[in-house]
PDB file of the backbone (N, CA, C, O) and the ligand in Angstrom, with CONECT records:
HET     ZN  A 101       1
ATOM      1  N   MET A   1      -2.267 -18.638 -23.531  1.00  0.00           N
ATOM      2  CA  MET A   1      -0.868 -18.897 -23.163  1.00  0.00           C
ATOM      3  C   MET A   1      -0.813 -19.482 -21.760  1.00  0.00           C
ATOM      4  O   MET A   1      -1.369 -18.926 -20.813  1.00  0.00           O
ATOM      5  N   SER A   2      -0.133 -20.609 -21.650  1.00  0.00           N
ATOM      6  CA  SER A   2       0.018 -21.157 -20.310  1.00  0.00           C
ATOM      7  C   SER A   2       1.483 -21.071 -19.877  1.00  0.00           C
ATOM      8  O   SER A   2       2.406 -21.222 -20.677  1.00  0.00           O
ATOM      9  N   LEU A   3       1.646 -20.829 -18.626  1.00  0.00           N
ATOM     10  CA  LEU A   3       2.997 -20.636 -18.100  1.00  0.00           C
ATOM     11  C   LEU A   3       3.568 -21.944 -17.570  1.00  0.00           C
ATOM     12  O   LEU A   3       2.870 -22.726 -16.924  1.00  0.00           O
ATOM     13  N   SER A   4       4.821 -22.165 -17.847  1.00  0.00           N
ATOM     14  CA  SER A   4       5.484 -23.325 -17.266  1.00  0.00           C
ATOM     15  C   SER A   4       5.821 -23.025 -15.807  1.00  0.00           C
ATOM     16  O   SER A   4       5.810 -21.874 -15.370  1.00  0.00           O
ATOM     17  N   LYS A   5       6.116 -24.071 -15.083  1.00  0.00           N
ATOM     18  CA  LYS A   5       6.479 -23.909 -13.673  1.00  0.00           C
ATOM     19  C   LYS A   5       7.669 -22.967 -13.539  1.00  0.00           C
ATOM     20  O   LYS A   5       7.730 -22.108 -12.659  1.00  0.00           O
ATOM     21  N   GLN A   6       8.601 -23.171 -14.448  1.00  0.00           N
ATOM     22  CA  GLN A   6       9.809 -22.344 -14.458  1.00  0.00           C
ATOM     23  C   GLN A   6       9.455 -20.862 -14.604  1.00  0.00           C
ATOM     24  O   GLN A   6       9.980 -20.010 -13.888  1.00  0.00           O
ATOM     25  N   GLN A   7       8.556 -20.576 -15.547  1.00  0.00           N
ATOM     26  CA  GLN A   7       8.174 -19.191 -15.791  1.00  0.00           C
ATOM     27  C   GLN A   7       7.463 -18.599 -14.590  1.00  0.00           C
ATOM     28  O   GLN A   7       7.672 -17.440 -14.232  1.00  0.00           O
ATOM     29  N   ILE A   8       6.619 -19.413 -13.976  1.00  0.00           N
ATOM     30  CA  ILE A   8       5.898 -18.931 -12.799  1.00  0.00           C
ATOM     31  C   ILE A   8       6.886 -18.589 -11.691  1.00  0.00           C
ATOM     32  O   ILE A   8       6.761 -17.569 -11.013  1.00  0.00           O
ATOM     33  N   GLN A   9       7.862 -19.464 -11.528  1.00  0.00           N
ATOM     34  CA  GLN A   9       8.851 -19.211 -10.480  1.00  0.00           C
ATOM     35  C   GLN A   9       9.639 -17.936 -10.765  1.00  0.00           C
ATOM     36  O   GLN A   9       9.970 -17.183  -9.849  1.00  0.00           O
ATOM     37  N   THR A  10       9.933 -17.705 -12.026  1.00  0.00           N
ATOM     38  CA  THR A  10      10.638 -16.477 -12.391  1.00  0.00           C
ATOM     39  C   THR A  10       9.778 -15.266 -12.062  1.00  0.00           C
ATOM     40  O   THR A  10      10.259 -14.272 -11.518  1.00  0.00           O
ATOM     41  N   LEU A  11       8.514 -15.365 -12.396  1.00  0.00           N
ATOM     42  CA  LEU A  11       7.588 -14.260 -12.124  1.00  0.00           C
ATOM     43  C   LEU A  11       7.480 -13.981 -10.636  1.00  0.00           C
ATOM     44  O   LEU A  11       7.538 -12.834 -10.191  1.00  0.00           O
ATOM     45  N   VAL A  12       7.321 -15.053  -9.881  1.00  0.00           N
ATOM     46  CA  VAL A  12       7.200 -14.895  -8.431  1.00  0.00           C
ATOM     47  C   VAL A  12       8.473 -14.252  -7.883  1.00  0.00           C
ATOM     48  O   VAL A  12       8.424 -13.389  -7.007  1.00  0.00           O
ATOM     49  N   GLY A  13       9.604 -14.688  -8.416  1.00  0.00           N
ATOM     50  CA  GLY A  13      10.874 -14.111  -8.003  1.00  0.00           C
ATOM     51  C   GLY A  13      10.942 -12.632  -8.315  1.00  0.00           C
ATOM     52  O   GLY A  13      11.436 -11.841  -7.512  1.00  0.00           O
ATOM     53  N   LEU A  14      10.444 -12.259  -9.483  1.00  0.00           N
ATOM     54  CA  LEU A  14      10.442 -10.856  -9.895  1.00  0.00           C
ATOM     55  C   LEU A  14       9.572 -10.023  -8.963  1.00  0.00           C
ATOM     56  O   LEU A  14       9.953  -8.931  -8.543  1.00  0.00           O
ATOM     57  N   ILE A  15       8.404 -10.555  -8.648  1.00  0.00           N
ATOM     58  CA  ILE A  15       7.483  -9.822  -7.778  1.00  0.00           C
ATOM     59  C   ILE A  15       8.124  -9.626  -6.405  1.00  0.00           C
ATOM     60  O   ILE A  15       8.071  -8.539  -5.829  1.00  0.00           O
ATOM     61  N   ALA A  16       8.724 -10.686  -5.899  1.00  0.00           N
ATOM     62  CA  ALA A  16       9.369 -10.600  -4.584  1.00  0.00           C
ATOM     63  C   ALA A  16      10.500  -9.576  -4.629  1.00  0.00           C
ATOM     64  O   ALA A  16      10.686  -8.809  -3.684  1.00  0.00           O
ATOM     65  N   ALA A  17      11.255  -9.565  -5.730  1.00  0.00           N
ATOM     66  CA  ALA A  17      12.372  -8.634  -5.849  1.00  0.00           C
ATOM     67  C   ALA A  17      11.861  -7.203  -5.908  1.00  0.00           C
ATOM     68  O   ALA A  17      12.447  -6.301  -5.309  1.00  0.00           O
ATOM     69  N   THR A  18      10.759  -6.997  -6.639  1.00  0.00           N
ATOM     70  CA  THR A  18      10.174  -5.662  -6.742  1.00  0.00           C
ATOM     71  C   THR A  18       9.774  -5.165  -5.366  1.00  0.00           C
ATOM     72  O   THR A  18       9.985  -4.004  -5.016  1.00  0.00           O
ATOM     73  N   GLU A  19       9.203  -6.057  -4.607  1.00  0.00           N
ATOM     74  CA  GLU A  19       8.713  -5.650  -3.314  1.00  0.00           C
ATOM     75  C   GLU A  19       9.854  -5.220  -2.387  1.00  0.00           C
ATOM     76  O   GLU A  19       9.738  -4.237  -1.655  1.00  0.00           O
ATOM     77  N   SER A  20      10.951  -5.969  -2.431  1.00  0.00           N
ATOM     78  CA  SER A  20      12.042  -5.614  -1.528  1.00  0.00           C
ATOM     79  C   SER A  20      12.761  -4.356  -2.021  1.00  0.00           C
ATOM     80  O   SER A  20      13.376  -3.631  -1.238  1.00  0.00           O
ATOM     81  N   ASP A  21      12.675  -4.112  -3.323  1.00  0.00           N
ATOM     82  CA  ASP A  21      13.242  -2.894  -3.889  1.00  0.00           C
ATOM     83  C   ASP A  21      12.487  -1.677  -3.391  1.00  0.00           C
ATOM     84  O   ASP A  21      13.060  -0.625  -3.106  1.00  0.00           O
ATOM     85  N   ASP A  22      11.206  -1.857  -3.301  1.00  0.00           N
ATOM     86  CA  ASP A  22      10.322  -0.786  -2.880  1.00  0.00           C
ATOM     87  C   ASP A  22      10.391  -0.603  -1.372  1.00  0.00           C
ATOM     88  O   ASP A  22      11.376  -0.948  -0.718  1.00  0.00           O
ATOM     89  N   LEU A  23       9.353  -0.069  -0.871  1.00  0.00           N
ATOM     90  CA  LEU A  23       9.198   0.163   0.544  1.00  0.00           C
ATOM     91  C   LEU A  23       9.088  -1.149   1.311  1.00  0.00           C
ATOM     92  O   LEU A  23       8.507  -2.111   0.809  1.00  0.00           O
ATOM     93  N   SER A  24       9.627  -1.198   2.495  1.00  0.00           N
ATOM     94  CA  SER A  24       9.372  -2.348   3.346  1.00  0.00           C
ATOM     95  C   SER A  24       8.057  -2.107   4.080  1.00  0.00           C
ATOM     96  O   SER A  24       7.564  -0.981   4.144  1.00  0.00           O
ATOM     97  N   CYS A  25       7.503  -3.176   4.628  1.00  0.00           N
ATOM     98  CA  CYS A  25       6.256  -3.034   5.372  1.00  0.00           C
ATOM     99  C   CYS A  25       6.447  -2.078   6.547  1.00  0.00           C
ATOM    100  O   CYS A  25       5.548  -1.316   6.901  1.00  0.00           O
ATOM    101  N   GLU A  26       7.620  -2.135   7.132  1.00  0.00           N
ATOM    102  CA  GLU A  26       7.892  -1.273   8.275  1.00  0.00           C
ATOM    103  C   GLU A  26       7.820   0.197   7.867  1.00  0.00           C
ATOM    104  O   GLU A  26       7.208   1.019   8.549  1.00  0.00           O
ATOM    105  N   ASP A  27       8.464   0.509   6.733  1.00  0.00           N
ATOM    106  CA  ASP A  27       8.426   1.874   6.217  1.00  0.00           C
ATOM    107  C   ASP A  27       6.991   2.283   5.928  1.00  0.00           C
ATOM    108  O   ASP A  27       6.563   3.401   6.218  1.00  0.00           O
ATOM    109  N   CYS A  28       6.265   1.340   5.346  1.00  0.00           N
ATOM    110  CA  CYS A  28       4.893   1.611   4.972  1.00  0.00           C
ATOM    111  C   CYS A  28       4.046   1.911   6.203  1.00  0.00           C
ATOM    112  O   CYS A  28       3.281   2.876   6.221  1.00  0.00           O
ATOM    113  N   PHE A  29       4.188   1.085   7.222  1.00  0.00           N
ATOM    114  CA  PHE A  29       3.416   1.290   8.451  1.00  0.00           C
ATOM    115  C   PHE A  29       3.734   2.638   9.085  1.00  0.00           C
ATOM    116  O   PHE A  29       2.872   3.285   9.679  1.00  0.00           O
ATOM    117  N   GLY A  30       5.002   3.049   8.943  1.00  0.00           N
ATOM    118  CA  GLY A  30       5.415   4.312   9.533  1.00  0.00           C
ATOM    119  C   GLY A  30       4.729   5.517   8.909  1.00  0.00           C
ATOM    120  O   GLY A  30       4.584   6.558   9.549  1.00  0.00           O
ATOM    121  N   ARG A  31       4.303   5.372   7.648  1.00  0.00           N
ATOM    122  CA  ARG A  31       3.757   6.541   6.937  1.00  0.00           C
ATOM    123  C   ARG A  31       2.328   6.337   6.482  1.00  0.00           C
ATOM    124  O   ARG A  31       1.748   7.187   5.805  1.00  0.00           O
ATOM    125  N   ILE A  32       1.769   5.206   6.859  1.00  0.00           N
ATOM    126  CA  ILE A  32       0.453   4.861   6.344  1.00  0.00           C
ATOM    127  C   ILE A  32      -0.619   5.834   6.852  1.00  0.00           C
ATOM    128  O   ILE A  32      -1.609   6.093   6.168  1.00  0.00           O
ATOM    129  N   GLY A  33      -0.410   6.361   8.045  1.00  0.00           N
ATOM    130  CA  GLY A  33      -1.363   7.311   8.607  1.00  0.00           C
ATOM    131  C   GLY A  33      -1.418   8.581   7.778  1.00  0.00           C
ATOM    132  O   GLY A  33      -2.487   9.102   7.462  1.00  0.00           O
ATOM    133  N   GLU A  34      -0.238   9.058   7.440  1.00  0.00           N
ATOM    134  CA  GLU A  34      -0.120  10.258   6.611  1.00  0.00           C
ATOM    135  C   GLU A  34      -0.780  10.019   5.257  1.00  0.00           C
ATOM    136  O   GLU A  34      -1.515  10.860   4.739  1.00  0.00           O
ATOM    137  N   PHE A  35      -0.493   8.851   4.707  1.00  0.00           N
ATOM    138  CA  PHE A  35      -1.060   8.506   3.401  1.00  0.00           C
ATOM    139  C   PHE A  35      -2.585   8.456   3.459  1.00  0.00           C
ATOM    140  O   PHE A  35      -3.262   8.978   2.574  1.00  0.00           O
ATOM    141  N   ALA A  36      -3.112   7.835   4.489  1.00  0.00           N
ATOM    142  CA  ALA A  36      -4.568   7.718   4.622  1.00  0.00           C
ATOM    143  C   ALA A  36      -5.210   9.098   4.722  1.00  0.00           C
ATOM    144  O   ALA A  36      -6.232   9.362   4.088  1.00  0.00           O
ATOM    145  N   GLU A  37      -4.608   9.973   5.520  1.00  0.00           N
ATOM    146  CA  GLU A  37      -5.164  11.324   5.665  1.00  0.00           C
ATOM    147  C   GLU A  37      -5.158  12.070   4.343  1.00  0.00           C
ATOM    148  O   GLU A  37      -6.147  12.690   3.953  1.00  0.00           O
ATOM    149  N   LYS A  38      -4.013  11.995   3.656  1.00  0.00           N
ATOM    150  CA  LYS A  38      -3.897  12.721   2.385  1.00  0.00           C
ATOM    151  C   LYS A  38      -4.884  12.191   1.354  1.00  0.00           C
ATOM    152  O   LYS A  38      -5.510  12.959   0.624  1.00  0.00           O
ATOM    153  N   SER A  39      -5.015  10.866   1.303  1.00  0.00           N
ATOM    154  CA  SER A  39      -5.900  10.340   0.274  1.00  0.00           C
ATOM    155  C   SER A  39      -7.358  10.624   0.617  1.00  0.00           C
ATOM    156  O   SER A  39      -8.186  10.787  -0.280  1.00  0.00           O
ATOM    157  N   LEU A  40      -7.676  10.685   1.904  1.00  0.00           N
ATOM    158  CA  LEU A  40      -9.042  11.049   2.291  1.00  0.00           C
ATOM    159  C   LEU A  40      -9.337  12.500   1.923  1.00  0.00           C
ATOM    160  O   LEU A  40     -10.449  12.841   1.519  1.00  0.00           O
ATOM    161  N   GLU A  41      -8.337  13.332   2.068  1.00  0.00           N
ATOM    162  CA  GLU A  41      -8.514  14.741   1.733  1.00  0.00           C
ATOM    163  C   GLU A  41      -8.482  14.981   0.240  1.00  0.00           C
ATOM    164  O   GLU A  41      -8.767  16.081  -0.234  1.00  0.00           O
ATOM    165  N   GLY A  42      -8.130  13.935  -0.500  1.00  0.00           N
ATOM    166  CA  GLY A  42      -8.073  14.045  -1.949  1.00  0.00           C
ATOM    167  C   GLY A  42      -6.922  14.909  -2.421  1.00  0.00           C
ATOM    168  O   GLY A  42      -6.980  15.509  -3.495  1.00  0.00           O
ATOM    169  N   ARG A  43      -5.879  14.969  -1.615  1.00  0.00           N
ATOM    170  CA  ARG A  43      -4.718  15.778  -1.984  1.00  0.00           C
ATOM    171  C   ARG A  43      -3.836  15.052  -2.982  1.00  0.00           C
ATOM    172  O   ARG A  43      -3.855  13.826  -3.092  1.00  0.00           O
ATOM    173  N   GLU A  44      -3.073  15.838  -3.695  1.00  0.00           N
ATOM    174  CA  GLU A  44      -2.124  15.256  -4.633  1.00  0.00           C
ATOM    175  C   GLU A  44      -1.056  14.510  -3.836  1.00  0.00           C
ATOM    176  O   GLU A  44      -0.597  14.974  -2.793  1.00  0.00           O
ATOM    177  N   LEU A  45      -0.675  13.348  -4.351  1.00  0.00           N
ATOM    178  CA  LEU A  45       0.277  12.531  -3.604  1.00  0.00           C
ATOM    179  C   LEU A  45       1.715  12.863  -3.996  1.00  0.00           C
ATOM    180  O   LEU A  45       2.058  12.908  -5.178  1.00  0.00           O
ATOM    181  N   SER A  46       2.519  13.087  -3.012  1.00  0.00           N
ATOM    182  CA  SER A  46       3.937  13.314  -3.261  1.00  0.00           C
ATOM    183  C   SER A  46       4.584  11.994  -3.692  1.00  0.00           C
ATOM    184  O   SER A  46       3.960  10.934  -3.651  1.00  0.00           O
ATOM    185  N   GLU A  47       5.833  12.090  -4.101  1.00  0.00           N
ATOM    186  CA  GLU A  47       6.515  10.886  -4.550  1.00  0.00           C
ATOM    187  C   GLU A  47       6.568   9.829  -3.444  1.00  0.00           C
ATOM    188  O   GLU A  47       6.354   8.641  -3.684  1.00  0.00           O
ATOM    189  N   GLY A  48       6.850  10.284  -2.261  1.00  0.00           N
ATOM    190  CA  GLY A  48       6.914   9.367  -1.123  1.00  0.00           C
ATOM    191  C   GLY A  48       5.584   8.669  -0.893  1.00  0.00           C
ATOM    192  O   GLY A  48       5.529   7.478  -0.587  1.00  0.00           O
ATOM    193  N   MET A  49       4.513   9.440  -1.046  1.00  0.00           N
ATOM    194  CA  MET A  49       3.180   8.877  -0.839  1.00  0.00           C
ATOM    195  C   MET A  49       2.811   7.903  -1.954  1.00  0.00           C
ATOM    196  O   MET A  49       2.075   6.939  -1.745  1.00  0.00           O
ATOM    197  N   GLN A  50       3.342   8.184  -3.144  1.00  0.00           N
ATOM    198  CA  GLN A  50       3.075   7.257  -4.253  1.00  0.00           C
ATOM    199  C   GLN A  50       3.738   5.912  -4.014  1.00  0.00           C
ATOM    200  O   GLN A  50       3.227   4.869  -4.422  1.00  0.00           O
ATOM    201  N   LEU A  51       4.882   5.952  -3.346  1.00  0.00           N
ATOM    202  CA  LEU A  51       5.553   4.700  -2.979  1.00  0.00           C
ATOM    203  C   LEU A  51       4.669   3.886  -2.045  1.00  0.00           C
ATOM    204  O   LEU A  51       4.555   2.667  -2.178  1.00  0.00           O
ATOM    205  N   ILE A  52       4.053   4.575  -1.108  1.00  0.00           N
ATOM    206  CA  ILE A  52       3.138   3.903  -0.184  1.00  0.00           C
ATOM    207  C   ILE A  52       1.997   3.265  -0.964  1.00  0.00           C
ATOM    208  O   ILE A  52       1.635   2.108  -0.751  1.00  0.00           O
ATOM    209  N   GLN A  53       1.442   4.062  -1.877  1.00  0.00           N
ATOM    210  CA  GLN A  53       0.321   3.570  -2.671  1.00  0.00           C
ATOM    211  C   GLN A  53       0.719   2.303  -3.428  1.00  0.00           C
ATOM    212  O   GLN A  53      -0.038   1.334  -3.491  1.00  0.00           O
ATOM    213  N   ARG A  54       1.912   2.333  -3.994  1.00  0.00           N
ATOM    214  CA  ARG A  54       2.384   1.162  -4.737  1.00  0.00           C
ATOM    215  C   ARG A  54       2.547  -0.031  -3.824  1.00  0.00           C
ATOM    216  O   ARG A  54       2.205  -1.158  -4.182  1.00  0.00           O
ATOM    217  N   HIS A  55       3.069   0.226  -2.650  1.00  0.00           N
ATOM    218  CA  HIS A  55       3.258  -0.869  -1.708  1.00  0.00           C
ATOM    219  C   HIS A  55       1.910  -1.465  -1.309  1.00  0.00           C
ATOM    220  O   HIS A  55       1.767  -2.683  -1.206  1.00  0.00           O
ATOM    221  N   LEU A  56       0.937  -0.608  -1.089  1.00  0.00           N
ATOM    222  CA  LEU A  56      -0.388  -1.080  -0.680  1.00  0.00           C
ATOM    223  C   LEU A  56      -1.009  -1.958  -1.756  1.00  0.00           C
ATOM    224  O   LEU A  56      -1.711  -2.925  -1.459  1.00  0.00           O
ATOM    225  N   GLU A  57      -0.741  -1.609  -3.012  1.00  0.00           N
ATOM    226  CA  GLU A  57      -1.292  -2.412  -4.108  1.00  0.00           C
ATOM    227  C   GLU A  57      -0.674  -3.804  -4.144  1.00  0.00           C
ATOM    228  O   GLU A  57      -1.299  -4.765  -4.595  1.00  0.00           O
ATOM    229  N   GLN A  58       0.557  -3.895  -3.665  1.00  0.00           N
ATOM    230  CA  GLN A  58       1.271  -5.174  -3.743  1.00  0.00           C
ATOM    231  C   GLN A  58       1.165  -5.990  -2.473  1.00  0.00           C
ATOM    232  O   GLN A  58       1.382  -7.201  -2.490  1.00  0.00           O
ATOM    233  N   CYS A  59       0.835  -5.340  -1.381  1.00  0.00           N
ATOM    234  CA  CYS A  59       0.965  -5.994  -0.085  1.00  0.00           C
ATOM    235  C   CYS A  59      -0.396  -6.116   0.595  1.00  0.00           C
ATOM    236  O   CYS A  59      -0.922  -5.128   1.108  1.00  0.00           O
ATOM    237  N   PRO A  60      -0.963  -7.311   0.602  1.00  0.00           N
ATOM    238  CA  PRO A  60      -2.292  -7.505   1.202  1.00  0.00           C
ATOM    239  C   PRO A  60      -2.304  -7.131   2.673  1.00  0.00           C
ATOM    240  O   PRO A  60      -3.298  -6.611   3.181  1.00  0.00           O
ATOM    241  N   CYS A  61      -1.216  -7.391   3.345  1.00  0.00           N
ATOM    242  CA  CYS A  61      -1.153  -7.148   4.785  1.00  0.00           C
ATOM    243  C   CYS A  61      -1.259  -5.652   5.088  1.00  0.00           C
ATOM    244  O   CYS A  61      -2.011  -5.248   5.976  1.00  0.00           O
ATOM    245  N   CYS A  62      -0.511  -4.838   4.355  1.00  0.00           N
ATOM    246  CA  CYS A  62      -0.562  -3.394   4.579  1.00  0.00           C
ATOM    247  C   CYS A  62      -1.864  -2.805   4.067  1.00  0.00           C
ATOM    248  O   CYS A  62      -2.371  -1.843   4.644  1.00  0.00           O
ATOM    249  N   SER A  63      -2.416  -3.364   2.993  1.00  0.00           N
ATOM    250  CA  SER A  63      -3.640  -2.781   2.472  1.00  0.00           C
ATOM    251  C   SER A  63      -4.812  -3.058   3.421  1.00  0.00           C
ATOM    252  O   SER A  63      -5.760  -2.275   3.477  1.00  0.00           O
ATOM    253  N   GLU A  64      -4.751  -4.156   4.157  1.00  0.00           N
ATOM    254  CA  GLU A  64      -5.750  -4.419   5.200  1.00  0.00           C
ATOM    255  C   GLU A  64      -5.666  -3.336   6.272  1.00  0.00           C
ATOM    256  O   GLU A  64      -6.670  -2.775   6.710  1.00  0.00           O
ATOM    257  N   GLU A  65      -4.441  -3.073   6.668  1.00  0.00           N
ATOM    258  CA  GLU A  65      -4.181  -2.064   7.689  1.00  0.00           C
ATOM    259  C   GLU A  65      -4.703  -0.700   7.227  1.00  0.00           C
ATOM    260  O   GLU A  65      -5.305   0.056   7.990  1.00  0.00           O
ATOM    261  N   TYR A  66      -4.451  -0.424   5.969  1.00  0.00           N
ATOM    262  CA  TYR A  66      -4.864   0.848   5.378  1.00  0.00           C
ATOM    263  C   TYR A  66      -6.388   0.976   5.389  1.00  0.00           C
ATOM    264  O   TYR A  66      -6.934   2.029   5.720  1.00  0.00           O
ATOM    265  N   LYS A  67      -7.057  -0.106   5.025  1.00  0.00           N
ATOM    266  CA  LYS A  67      -8.520  -0.077   4.991  1.00  0.00           C
ATOM    267  C   LYS A  67      -9.084   0.209   6.378  1.00  0.00           C
ATOM    268  O   LYS A  67     -10.012   1.002   6.540  1.00  0.00           O
ATOM    269  N   ALA A  68      -8.503  -0.454   7.370  1.00  0.00           N
ATOM    270  CA  ALA A  68      -8.963  -0.257   8.743  1.00  0.00           C
ATOM    271  C   ALA A  68      -8.748   1.192   9.168  1.00  0.00           C
ATOM    272  O   ALA A  68      -9.584   1.793   9.844  1.00  0.00           O
ATOM    273  N   LEU A  69      -7.619   1.728   8.758  1.00  0.00           N
ATOM    274  CA  LEU A  69      -7.273   3.106   9.098  1.00  0.00           C
ATOM    275  C   LEU A  69      -8.244   4.092   8.466  1.00  0.00           C
ATOM    276  O   LEU A  69      -8.711   5.027   9.118  1.00  0.00           O
ATOM    277  N   ILE A  70      -8.543   3.872   7.189  1.00  0.00           N
ATOM    278  CA  ILE A  70      -9.488   4.742   6.481  1.00  0.00           C
ATOM    279  C   ILE A  70     -10.844   4.718   7.181  1.00  0.00           C
ATOM    280  O   ILE A  70     -11.482   5.756   7.360  1.00  0.00           O
ATOM    281  N   GLU A  71     -11.268   3.534   7.568  1.00  0.00           N
ATOM    282  CA  GLU A  71     -12.562   3.427   8.255  1.00  0.00           C
ATOM    283  C   GLU A  71     -12.549   4.199   9.563  1.00  0.00           C
ATOM    284  O   GLU A  71     -13.499   4.907   9.896  1.00  0.00           O
ATOM    285  N   ALA A  72     -11.460   4.050  10.292  1.00  0.00           N
ATOM    286  CA  ALA A  72     -11.338   4.759  11.567  1.00  0.00           C
ATOM    287  C   ALA A  72     -11.339   6.268  11.338  1.00  0.00           C
ATOM    288  O   ALA A  72     -11.999   7.010  12.066  1.00  0.00           O
ATOM    289  N   LEU A  73     -10.612   6.713  10.342  1.00  0.00           N
ATOM    290  CA  LEU A  73     -10.530   8.148  10.044  1.00  0.00           C
ATOM    291  C   LEU A  73     -11.886   8.691   9.616  1.00  0.00           C
ATOM    292  O   LEU A  73     -12.268   9.800   9.989  1.00  0.00           O
ATOM    293  N   GLN A  74     -12.603   7.904   8.833  1.00  0.00           N
ATOM    294  CA  GLN A  74     -13.914   8.354   8.376  1.00  0.00           C
ATOM    295  C   GLN A  74     -14.870   8.503   9.552  1.00  0.00           C
ATOM    296  O   GLN A  74     -15.697   9.414   9.585  1.00  0.00           O
ATOM    297  N   GLU A  75     -14.746   7.604  10.508  1.00  0.00           N
ATOM    298  CA  GLU A  75     -15.592   7.702  11.690  1.00  0.00           C
ATOM    299  C   GLU A  75     -15.302   8.975  12.456  1.00  0.00           C
ATOM    300  O   GLU A  75     -16.216   9.657  12.919  1.00  0.00           O
ATOM    301  N   ILE A  76     -14.021   9.290  12.588  1.00  0.00           N
ATOM    302  CA  ILE A  76     -13.625  10.507  13.288  1.00  0.00           C
ATOM    303  C   ILE A  76     -14.196  11.720  12.559  1.00  0.00           C
ATOM    304  O   ILE A  76     -14.727  12.638  13.184  1.00  0.00           O
ATOM    305  N   ASN A  77     -14.084  11.714  11.241  1.00  0.00           N
ATOM    306  CA  ASN A  77     -14.588  12.830  10.446  1.00  0.00           C
ATOM    307  C   ASN A  77     -16.083  12.997  10.627  1.00  0.00           C
ATOM    308  O   ASN A  77     -16.570  14.123  10.733  1.00  0.00           O
ATOM    309  N   VAL A  78     -16.819  11.897  10.665  1.00  0.00           N
ATOM    310  CA  VAL A  78     -18.265  11.962  10.830  1.00  0.00           C
ATOM    311  C   VAL A  78     -18.594  12.583  12.176  1.00  0.00           C
ATOM    312  O   VAL A  78     -19.507  13.401  12.285  1.00  0.00           O
ATOM    313  N   GLU A  79     -17.840  12.189  13.210  1.00  0.00           N
ATOM    314  CA  GLU A  79     -18.087  12.739  14.538  1.00  0.00           C
ATOM    315  C   GLU A  79     -17.836  14.238  14.612  1.00  0.00           C
ATOM    316  O   GLU A  79     -18.492  14.961  15.361  1.00  0.00           O
ATOM    317  N   GLN A  80     -16.875  14.682  13.822  1.00  0.00           N
ATOM    318  CA  GLN A  80     -16.519  16.092  13.847  1.00  0.00           C
ATOM    319  C   GLN A  80     -17.572  16.960  13.184  1.00  0.00           C
ATOM    320  O   GLN A  80     -17.745  18.122  13.553  1.00  0.00           O
ATOM    321  N   VAL A  81     -18.272  16.409  12.213  1.00  0.00           N
ATOM    322  CA  VAL A  81     -19.244  17.214  11.460  1.00  0.00           C
ATOM    323  C   VAL A  81     -20.493  17.521  12.292  1.00  0.00           C
ATOM    324  O   VAL A  81     -21.408  18.187  11.809  1.00  0.00           O
TER     325      VAL A  81
HETATM  326 ZN    ZN A 101       3.471  -4.292   3.428  1.00  0.00          ZN2+
END
């Protein structure tokens, strides 16, 4: 199945709309630290944290930030042990 230009534009529009419906990057950045800690600890994610997770899956910019944060946190953990 190949998509017409029109269909692609509709899809892109849908994705953009989903993103604005969800968390903004600002909201995400505000809670990304909490999310990183919880996911490192392997804790169950609350609804709010699941929103972050969803945003990270959609947003390359925030997921980069998240990766850097996880690395930093892991380094801290290694130092503590
Ligand atoms: Zn974002």
